[in-house]
LOZAKE-10431 format. One record per atom (N, C-alpha, C, O): x, y negated, z negated; chain. Coordinates in pm, 1 decimal, decimal comma. Atoms other than C-alpha are relative to their C-alpha. Layout:
LOZAKE-10431
+----------+----------+----------+-----+
!       c1 !       c2 !       c3 ! mol !
+----------+----------+----------+-----+
!        X !        Y !        Z !   A !
...
+----------+----------+----------+-----+
END
This chain:
LOZAKE-10431
+----------+----------+----------+-----+
!       c1 !       c2 !       c3 ! mol !
+----------+----------+----------+-----+
!     58,5 !   -125,7 !     39,1 !   A !
!  -2010,8 !   -669,7 !  -1321,7 !   A !
!    106,0 !    108,6 !     15,8 !   A !
!    169,8 !    120,3 !    120,4 !   A !
!   -101,8 !   -104,7 !     -1,0 !   A !
!  -1785,8 !   -378,9 !  -1408,2 !   A !
!    -55,9 !    127,9 !     60,9 !   A !
!   -172,2 !    161,8 !     39,1 !   A !
!     35,2 !   -130,6 !    -54,1 !   A !
!  -1795,3 !    -50,6 !  -1218,0 !   A !
!     72,7 !    105,4 !    -81,0 !   A !
!    167,9 !     76,1 !   -153,4 !   A !
!    -62,7 !   -110,7 !     71,5 !   A !
!  -1705,7 !    287,1 !  -1357,2 !   A !
!     94,2 !     74,8 !     94,2 !   A !
!     57,5 !    105,2 !    207,6 !   A !
!    -96,4 !    -77,0 !    -77,8 !   A !
!  -1394,4 !    468,3 !  -1231,8 !   A !
!     69,6 !     95,8 !    -95,4 !   A !
!    140,1 !     53,1 !   -186,8 !   A !
!    -60,9 !   -103,0 !     83,5 !   A !
!  -1283,8 !    795,6 !  -1389,4 !   A !
!    -31,5 !    -21,8 !   -147,8 !   A !
!     53,2 !      0,1 !   -234,5 !   A !
!     41,7 !     19,3 !    138,1 !   A !
!  -1479,9 !    711,2 !  -1702,6 !   A !
!     43,3 !   -131,4 !    -62,5 !   A !
!     18,5 !   -154,1 !   -181,0 !   A !
!    -45,5 !    128,3 !     51,4 !   A !
!  -1327,3 !    365,0 !  -1740,0 !   A !
!    -73,5 !   -113,1 !     70,0 !   A !
!   -107,4 !   -102,6 !    187,9 !   A !
!     59,4 !    118,6 !    -61,6 !   A !
!  -1484,6 !     25,5 !  -1681,2 !   A !
!    105,9 !    -71,2 !     82,4 !   A !
!    220,7 !    -82,8 !     39,6 !   A !
!    -89,7 !     77,7 !    -85,9 !   A !
!  -1326,4 !   -170,4 !  -1396,3 !   A !
!    -41,5 !   -146,1 !    -13,3 !   A !
!   -156,9 !   -181,0 !     11,9 !   A !
!     28,5 !    140,6 !     21,5 !   A !
!  -1302,7 !   -541,7 !  -1470,3 !   A !
!     63,6 !    -81,0 !    112,1 !   A !
!    183,5 !    -69,0 !    137,0 !   A !
!    -52,1 !     84,8 !   -106,6 !   A !
!  -1266,2 !   -789,7 !  -1184,1 !   A !
!     91,1 !   -106,7 !    -59,8 !   A !
!     56,7 !   -170,4 !   -159,4 !   A !
!    -94,5 !    103,9 !     42,4 !   A !
!   -965,7 !  -1018,9 !  -1225,4 !   A !
!     19,3 !    -93,8 !    118,0 !   A !
!    103,8 !    -68,1 !    203,7 !   A !
!     -0,4 !     85,4 !   -119,4 !   A !
!  -1023,6 !  -1307,5 !   -982,0 !   A !
!    133,3 !    -66,5 !     30,6 !   A !
!    153,9 !   -112,6 !    142,9 !   A !
!   -128,0 !     66,2 !    -24,8 !   A !
!   -672,3 !  -1446,5 !  -1022,1 !   A !
!    113,3 !     99,3 !     26,4 !   A !
!    230,1 !     60,8 !     31,2 !   A !
!   -100,7 !    -98,3 !    -37,0 !   A !
!   -492,9 !  -1121,5 !   -941,5 !   A !
!     46,9 !    -29,1 !    141,6 !   A !
!    -35,2 !    -58,7 !    228,4 !   A !
!    -48,8 !     31,5 !   -134,6 !   A !
!   -267,3 !  -1174,5 !   -640,0 !   A !
!    -31,9 !    110,7 !     99,8 !   A !
!    -32,9 !    228,6 !     64,6 !   A !
!     12,6 !    -95,2 !   -110,1 !   A !
!   -337,5 !  -1006,5 !   -307,5 !   A !
!    138,4 !     16,8 !     61,3 !   A !
!    211,2 !    -80,8 !     79,8 !   A !
!   -126,3 !    -27,6 !    -68,5 !   A !
!    -37,3 !   -839,6 !   -146,7 !   A !
!    -35,3 !     45,4 !    140,8 !   A !
!   -108,2 !    142,8 !    159,5 !   A !
!     27,1 !    -33,1 !   -139,4 !   A !
!    -47,5 !   -832,3 !    231,7 !   A !
!    127,2 !     59,4 !     59,2 !   A !
!    233,0 !     -3,4 !     59,3 !   A !
!   -117,4 !    -68,8 !    -54,0 !   A !
!    184,3 !   -581,8 !    395,2 !   A !
!    -33,3 !     57,7 !    136,9 !   A !
!   -146,8 !     97,2 !    163,2 !   A !
!     14,0 !    -61,6 !   -131,3 !   A !
!    237,6 !   -458,2 !    749,8 !   A !
!     47,0 !    144,7 !      0,9 !   A !
!      6,6 !    222,8 !     87,1 !   A !
!    -59,8 !   -133,7 !      1,3 !   A !
!    428,5 !   -144,2 !    655,2 !   A !
!     23,3 !     48,0 !   -142,8 !   A !
!     50,8 !    -31,3 !   -232,8 !   A !
!    -54,0 !    -64,3 !    119,4 !   A !
!    494,5 !     98,5 !    374,3 !   A !
!    138,7 !     46,6 !     43,5 !   A !
!    153,0 !    146,0 !    114,6 !   A !
!   -135,0 !    -13,7 !    -53,8 !   A !
!    868,7 !     85,7 !    427,9 !   A !
!     76,0 !    121,0 !    -53,3 !   A !
!    153,5 !    183,8 !     18,9 !   A !
!    -76,0 !   -109,7 !     56,8 !   A !
!    997,9 !    347,9 !    192,1 !   A !
!    -69,5 !     61,4 !   -120,0 !   A !
!   -151,5 !     -2,0 !   -186,3 !   A !
!     54,2 !    -74,6 !    111,6 !   A !
!    909,2 !    608,8 !    -65,4 !   A !
!    117,0 !     60,4 !    -77,6 !   A !
!    207,2 !    119,7 !    -18,6 !   A !
!   -105,8 !    -55,3 !     85,9 !   A !
!   1130,1 !    709,4 !   -358,5 !   A !
!    -65,1 !     70,3 !   -117,7 !   A !
!   -172,7 !     30,6 !   -162,5 !   A !
!     44,2 !    -67,1 !    121,2 !   A !
!   1085,3 !    950,6 !   -647,5 !   A !
!    106,8 !    -26,6 !   -104,8 !   A !
!    218,9 !     22,8 !    -93,0 !   A !
!    -96,4 !     41,6 !    102,0 !   A !
!   1254,6 !    804,0 !   -957,6 !   A !
!    -61,9 !     17,3 !   -138,5 !   A !
!   -170,3 !    -34,2 !   -165,8 !   A !
!     43,3 !    -16,2 !    140,0 !   A !
!   1218,4 !    909,5 !  -1322,0 !   A !
!   -146,3 !     40,3 !    -12,5 !   A !
!   -218,3 !    -12,8 !    -97,1 !   A !
!    136,5 !    -49,9 !      7,6 !   A !
!    891,8 !   1091,8 !  -1259,6 !   A !
!   -104,9 !    -92,5 !     57,6 !   A !
!   -224,3 !    -72,0 !     35,9 !   A !
!     95,5 !     91,3 !    -62,9 !   A !
!    734,2 !    806,7 !  -1065,9 !   A !
!     24,9 !     -3,9 !    150,3 !   A !
!    136,1 !     19,4 !    197,8 !   A !
!     -9,5 !     19,6 !   -144,5 !   A !
!    661,9 !    753,2 !   -698,3 !   A !
!      2,2 !   -150,2 !     23,6 !   A !
!    -86,3 !   -222,0 !    -22,7 !   A !
!    -15,1 !    143,0 !    -26,7 !   A !
!    779,5 !    412,9 !   -576,7 !   A !
!    -13,3 !    -23,9 !    149,7 !   A !
!     57,3 !     35,9 !    230,9 !   A !
!     27,4 !     31,9 !   -139,6 !   A !
!    646,5 !    268,3 !   -253,2 !   A !
!     39,3 !   -145,6 !     23,7 !   A !
!     -7,1 !   -234,8 !    -47,3 !   A !
!    -43,1 !    135,4 !    -34,2 !   A !
!    813,8 !    -36,7 !    -96,1 !   A !
!    -80,4 !    -48,4 !    119,9 !   A !
!    -89,4 !     19,8 !    221,9 !   A !
!     81,3 !     59,3 !   -105,0 !   A !
!    593,1 !   -264,6 !    114,9 !   A !
!     71,8 !   -119,3 !     61,6 !   A !
!    143,2 !   -192,5 !     -6,9 !   A !
!    -63,5 !    111,7 !    -70,2 !   A !
!    708,4 !   -514,4 !    378,1 !   A !
!    -98,2 !    -60,4 !     98,7 !   A !
!   -195,0 !      3,6 !    140,0 !   A !
!     79,8 !     68,9 !   -100,9 !   A !
!    557,2 !   -767,5 !    614,5 !   A !
!     93,6 !    -63,6 !    102,5 !   A !
!    209,3 !    -93,2 !     72,6 !   A !
!    -79,0 !     62,3 !   -107,1 !   A !
!    678,9 !   -913,6 !    943,7 !   A !
!     -5,9 !   -151,1 !    -18,0 !   A !
!   -113,7 !   -208,4 !    -33,6 !   A !
!     -6,9 !    146,0 !      9,6 !   A !
!    796,0 !  -1274,4 !    918,3 !   A !
!     97,0 !    -52,2 !    103,9 !   A !
!    189,5 !     17,1 !    146,2 !   A !
!    -91,0 !     65,5 !    -93,2 !   A !
!    960,1 !  -1517,7 !   1155,8 !   A !
!    117,1 !    -58,5 !    -76,8 !   A !
!    101,7 !   -108,0 !   -188,4 !   A !
!   -116,6 !     68,3 !     55,3 !   A !
!   1310,3 !  -1638,1 !   1084,8 !   A !
!    -15,6 !   -147,3 !     34,3 !   A !
!    -37,3 !   -183,0 !    150,1 !   A !
!     16,5 !    143,8 !    -24,2 !   A !
!   1289,4 !  -2014,2 !   1042,3 !   A !
!     99,9 !    -48,3 !    103,5 !   A !
!    215,9 !     -7,0 !    104,4 !   A !
!    -85,5 !     55,3 !   -104,4 !   A !
!   1429,0 !  -2203,8 !   1335,3 !   A !
!    -83,9 !    -37,5 !    120,4 !   A !
!   -206,3 !    -23,9 !    119,9 !   A !
!     70,0 !     42,1 !   -121,5 !   A !
!   1341,4 !  -2329,5 !   1677,4 !   A !
!    -54,9 !    122,1 !     73,1 !   A !
!     10,2 !    226,5 !     77,2 !   A !
!     56,3 !   -112,4 !    -75,6 !   A !
!   1111,5 !  -2107,3 !   1883,2 !   A !
!     86,5 !     30,0 !    121,6 !   A !
!    149,9 !    -63,0 !    171,4 !   A !
!     65,1 !   -117,7 !     56,9 !   A !
!   1140,4 !  -1841,4 !   1998,0 !   A !
!     81,3 !     54,7 !   -117,6 !   A !
!    201,7 !     77,6 !   -105,2 !   A !
!    -67,2 !    -49,3 !    119,7 !   A !
!   1222,9 !  -1716,9 !   1647,8 !   A !
!      1,3 !    152,1 !     -0,8 !   A !
!    -89,9 !    217,4 !     49,8 !   A !
!     -6,7 !   -144,7 !     17,5 !   A !
!   1335,3 !  -1366,2 !   1571,5 !   A !
!    -92,2 !     40,4 !   -114,5 !   A !
!   -123,5 !    -39,3 !   -203,0 !   A !
!     84,0 !    -53,5 !    106,2 !   A !
!   1117,0 !  -1147,4 !   1355,1 !   A !
!     83,5 !     91,4 !    -87,7 !   A !
!    181,2 !    151,3 !    -42,8 !   A !
!    -66,9 !    -91,8 !     92,2 !   A !
!   1227,1 !   -954,8 !   1049,6 !   A !
!   -102,4 !     56,0 !    -96,6 !   A !
!   -207,1 !     -4,5 !   -119,5 !   A !
!     84,3 !    -57,1 !    104,0 !   A !
!   1071,4 !   -724,8 !    791,9 !   A !
!     49,7 !    -50,3 !   -134,2 !   A !
!    168,9 !    -42,6 !   -164,1 !   A !
!    -34,8 !     53,6 !    131,0 !   A !
!   1063,8 !   -880,5 !    445,4 !   A !
!    -76,9 !     79,3 !   -105,4 !   A !
!   -198,8 !     94,0 !    -96,0 !   A !
!     63,9 !    -73,6 !    108,6 !   A !
!    993,7 !   -677,0 !    131,9 !   A !
!    -89,5 !    -95,4 !    -78,5 !   A !
!    -46,1 !   -202,8 !   -120,2 !   A !
!     95,2 !     84,6 !     72,2 !   A !
!    682,3 !   -815,8 !    -38,6 !   A !
!    -39,0 !     58,6 !   -134,4 !   A !
!   -103,5 !     -8,5 !   -214,9 !   A !
!     31,6 !    -57,5 !    130,3 !   A !
!    649,9 !   -575,7 !   -328,5 !   A !
!     21,5 !    149,4 !     -3,0 !   A !
!     45,0 !    213,9 !     99,2 !   A !
!    -11,4 !   -144,0 !     20,9 !   A !
!    674,0 !   -229,1 !   -474,1 !   A !
!   -113,7 !     44,8 !    -89,4 !   A !
!   -152,6 !    -25,1 !   -183,0 !   A !
!    104,0 !    -60,8 !     81,3 !   A !
!    404,3 !     -7,2 !   -615,0 !   A !
!     61,7 !    121,8 !    -66,1 !   A !
!    119,3 !    207,2 !      1,3 !   A !
!    -57,0 !   -111,4 !     75,3 !   A !
!    511,1 !    234,1 !   -887,2 !   A !
!   -114,4 !     73,1 !    -68,2 !   A !
!   -187,4 !     15,7 !   -149,1 !   A !
!    108,1 !    -82,8 !     53,0 !   A !
!    273,9 !    517,8 !   -974,6 !   A !
!     55,2 !    127,8 !    -59,7 !   A !
!    158,0 !    179,1 !    -15,4 !   A !
!    -28,0 !   -134,9 !     45,4 !   A !
!    287,7 !    831,8 !  -1181,1 !   A !
!    -39,5 !     97,3 !    109,8 !   A !
!   -109,2 !     59,8 !    204,1 !   A !
!     25,3 !    -97,3 !   -106,3 !   A !
!    266,7 !   1150,6 !   -976,5 !   A !
!   -149,5 !     17,8 !     23,7 !   A !
!   -192,3 !     20,9 !    139,0 !   A !
!    143,5 !    -19,6 !    -19,2 !   A !
!   -106,9 !   1199,7 !  -1038,3 !   A !
!    -63,2 !   -121,8 !     66,4 !   A !
!   -149,8 !   -106,6 !    152,5 !   A !
!     51,3 !    121,0 !    -64,4 !   A !
!   -179,9 !    837,8 !   -945,6 !   A !
!     36,0 !     -3,8 !    147,0 !   A !
!    -45,3 !    -45,5 !    229,5 !   A !
!    -42,2 !     -3,4 !   -140,2 !   A !
!     21,1 !    881,0 !   -623,5 !   A !
!    -82,3 !    101,9 !     79,0 !   A !
!   -119,4 !     77,2 !    193,7 !   A !
!     84,5 !   -100,0 !    -65,9 !   A !
!   -173,8 !   1197,8 !   -540,9 !   A !
!   -140,0 !    -55,0 !     22,6 !   A !
!   -198,2 !    -35,2 !    129,3 !   A !
!    133,1 !     59,1 !    -13,7 !   A !
!   -501,1 !   1014,8 !   -604,0 !   A !
!     -1,6 !   -105,2 !    110,8 !   A !
!    -97,3 !   -112,5 !    187,9 !   A !
!    -10,5 !     99,9 !   -105,4 !   A !
!   -386,1 !    727,5 !   -379,5 !   A !
!      2,9 !     67,0 !    137,1 !   A !
!    -69,4 !     25,7 !    227,8 !   A !
!    -12,2 !    -69,0 !   -129,0 !   A !
!   -288,6 !    966,0 !    -97,8 !   A !
!   -132,8 !     62,9 !     40,1 !   A !
!   -174,8 !     49,2 !    155,0 !   A !
!    127,7 !    -65,4 !    -30,4 !   A !
!   -615,6 !   1162,7 !   -119,2 !   A !
!   -108,5 !   -102,8 !     30,1 !   A !
!   -187,0 !    -85,5 !    123,3 !   A !
!    100,1 !    103,5 !    -20,9 !   A !
!   -828,2 !    849,2 !   -147,5 !   A !
!     17,9 !    -71,8 !    132,6 !   A !
!    -79,7 !    -99,2 !    202,3 !   A !
!    -28,0 !     66,8 !   -127,2 !   A !
!   -657,4 !    679,8 !    147,5 !   A !
!    -33,7 !     92,0 !    117,2 !   A !
!    -90,3 !     47,5 !    217,0 !   A !
!     32,2 !    -98,1 !   -104,3 !   A !
!   -688,7 !    997,2 !    356,8 !   A !
!   -151,1 !      4,5 !     21,8 !   A !
!   -198,3 !     -5,6 !    135,1 !   A !
!    145,6 !     -6,6 !    -10,4 !   A !
!  -1061,3 !   1023,4 !    279,8 !   A !
!    -58,0 !   -127,4 !     60,0 !   A !
!   -146,9 !   -121,3 !    144,9 !   A !
!     50,2 !    128,0 !    -49,5 !   A !
!  -1120,0 !    653,4 !    345,8 !   A !
!     22,6 !    -13,2 !    151,1 !   A !
!    -69,0 !    -49,6 !    224,9 !   A !
!    -30,5 !     10,5 !   -143,1 !   A !
!   -945,1 !    659,2 !    685,2 !   A !
!    -85,9 !     95,3 !     81,6 !   A !
!   -135,3 !     59,4 !    188,5 !   A !
!     81,1 !    -98,6 !    -71,0 !   A !
!  -1129,7 !    972,8 !    787,8 !   A !
!   -145,6 !    -46,9 !     10,3 !   A !
!   -207,0 !    -33,2 !    116,2 !   A !
!    138,4 !     49,6 !     -1,3 !   A !
!  -1469,1 !    821,9 !    692,5 !   A !
!    -17,0 !   -120,1 !     92,1 !   A !
!   -126,8 !   -144,8 !    142,1 !   A !
!      5,7 !    116,3 !    -89,0 !   A !
!  -1384,2 !    510,6 !    896,6 !   A !
!     22,8 !     38,8 !    145,7 !   A !
!     26,0 !    -47,8 !    233,2 !   A !
!    -16,4 !    -47,2 !   -137,3 !   A !
!  -1329,0 !    726,4 !   1206,4 !   A !
!    143,4 !     -0,1 !     48,7 !   A !
!    168,3 !     13,0 !    168,5 !   A !
!   -142,1 !     -3,6 !    -37,5 !   A !
!   -948,4 !    715,3 !   1201,0 !   A !
!     58,7 !    133,5 !    -41,6 !   A !
!     35,1 !    180,9 !   -152,8 !   A !
!    -66,0 !   -125,5 !     33,6 !   A !
!   -747,2 !   1034,6 !   1215,4 !   A !
!    117,3 !    -32,3 !    -92,4 !   A !
!    214,9 !    -92,7 !    -48,0 !   A !
!   -105,6 !     38,3 !     94,2 !   A !
!   -531,7 !   1003,0 !    901,0 !   A !
!    134,3 !     67,1 !     25,7 !   A !
!    237,5 !     18,5 !    -20,6 !   A !
!   -125,3 !    -70,3 !    -25,8 !   A !
!   -272,2 !   1251,4 !   1025,8 !   A !
!     21,7 !      3,6 !    150,4 !   A !
!    -62,8 !     53,0 !    225,0 !   A !
!    -30,5 !     -3,8 !   -141,8 !   A !
!   -106,1 !   1206,0 !   1362,3 !   A !
!     45,2 !    140,0 !     38,1 !   A !
!    131,0 !    199,6 !    -27,1 !   A !
!    -35,2 !   -133,5 !    -46,5 !   A !
!    -84,4 !   1529,7 !   1552,2 !   A !
!    121,7 !     -9,7 !     91,1 !   A !
!    132,1 !   -102,3 !    171,5 !   A !
!   -118,4 !      3,0 !    -87,8 !   A !
!    248,5 !   1613,0 !   1718,6 !   A !
!    -39,8 !     19,1 !    145,9 !   A !
!   -137,3 !     87,5 !    176,9 !   A !
!     28,1 !    -12,4 !   -144,9 !   A !
!    258,2 !   1582,7 !   2098,1 !   A !
!     31,7 !    137,6 !     51,4 !   A !
!     14,0 !    164,8 !    170,2 !   A !
+----------+----------+----------+-----+
END
């Protein structure tokens, strides 16, 4: 069943990959787009105890308005879940 978002139907794509990230590692502004690099913590293969490293798992590239919508939506979501979206300085 499709939902409506900004006047458009949203179609579920069950085979779309999930990207699991531990960090938003970097933000760049390139050619009018906002690019966000995501990374996850992984163990270096070898005998335990293995060292950990951050491995880039993907990049999200949005137009400026899409990036603003993402930031506002994430802020609202975190606030509604009882998390302070902005850390206050000590």
